[in-house]
C-alpha positions in Angstrom: 0.0 0.0 0.0 1.1 3.5 -0.7 1.7 6.2 1.9 -1.3 7.0 4.2 -3.2 10.3 3.7 -2.3 12.5 6.7 -5.4 14.4 7.9 -5.5 17.6 9.9 -8.8 18.6 11.7 -9.9 22.2 12.1 -12.1 22.2 15.1 -12.6 20.1 18.1 -16.4 19.7 18.4 -18.7 16.7 18.1 -18.4 16.2 14.4 -14.6 16.5 14.6 -14.6 13.7 17.2 -16.8 11.5 15.0 -14.4 12.1 12.1 -11.3 11.3 14.2 -12.9 8.0 15.4 -13.5 7.1 11.7 -10.0 8.0 10.6 -8.5 6.0 13.5 -10.0 2.9 12.0 -8.8 3.6 8.5 -6.1 1.6 6.8 -5.4 4.3 4.3 -5.5 7.4 6.4 -3.9 8.8 9.6 -4.6 11.6 12.0 -1.6 14.0 11.7 -2.8 17.1 13.5 -5.7 19.0 15.1 -6.2 22.7 15.5 -8.4 24.8 17.7 -8.6 28.5 18.5 -7.4 27.6 22.0 -4.3 25.5 22.5 -5.8 23.8 25.6 -8.7 22.5 23.4 -6.3 21.2 20.8 -4.3 19.5 23.5 -7.3 17.8 25.1 -8.6 16.6 21.7 -5.2 15.4 20.7 -4.8 13.5 23.9 -8.3 11.9 23.6 -7.7 10.8 19.9 -3.9 10.1 20.1 -2.9 13.0 17.8 0.6 14.2 18.5 0.6 17.5 16.5 -1.7 20.0 18.2 -2.1 23.6 17.0 -3.5 26.6 18.9 -4.5 28.2 15.6 -6.0 27.1 12.3 -3.3 28.9 10.4 -0.5 26.9 11.9 -2.2 23.6 11.0 -2.6 24.8 7.4 1.2 25.5 7.3 2.0 22.2 8.9 4.0 20.2 6.2 2.9 16.9 7.9 -0.7 17.6 6.9 -1.9 16.6 3.4 -5.7 16.9 3.8 -7.8 19.1 6.1 -11.3 18.2 7.5 -13.1 21.4 8.3 -15.4 20.8 11.3 -16.1 24.4 12.2 -19.3 26.4 12.5 -21.1 26.8 9.2 -20.6 30.5 8.7 -16.8 30.0 8.4 -16.7 26.9 6.2 -16.1 28.7 2.9 -13.4 30.9 4.4 -11.4 28.0 5.8 -12.0 25.8 2.8 -10.5 28.5 0.6 -7.6 29.0 2.9 -6.9 25.3 3.1 -7.0 25.0 -0.7 -4.6 28.0 -1.0 -2.3 26.1 1.4 -2.3 23.3 -1.2 -4.2 20.9 1.1 -6.9 18.5 0.1 -10.2 19.6 1.7 -13.2 17.9 3.1 -15.9 20.3 4.5 -18.5 19.2 7.0 -21.7 20.4 5.3 -22.6 23.0 4.1 -19.7 24.7 2.5 -21.4 28.1 2.5 -24.6 29.8 3.7 -25.7 31.3 0.4 -25.4 30.2 -3.3 -22.4 31.5 -5.1 -22.8 34.5 -7.3 -22.6 33.7 -11.0 -20.0 35.4 -13.1 -21.4 37.4 -16.0 
């Protein structure tokens, strides 16, 4: 098998915990890092889910070279913002639904 996909999780809420439990059972993925706005929350989540890399900001996770893909488990109103930032950081992105709160404006 090829190298495992290294996931970083933005957020530490219930959906992030469910995602972490799923990835922990995967044969093709690994939990590389977690980020929260508060370092203590990232540390607690990391301890619970056996994640060594724990970031006290979302930006530092996006700049982490150990992270290949990002799961965005944040409040809905910031999904689009962080999905765009993750893509700009050259990370694969999976967004907990919805990606945005309104339909995109069409180019004319």
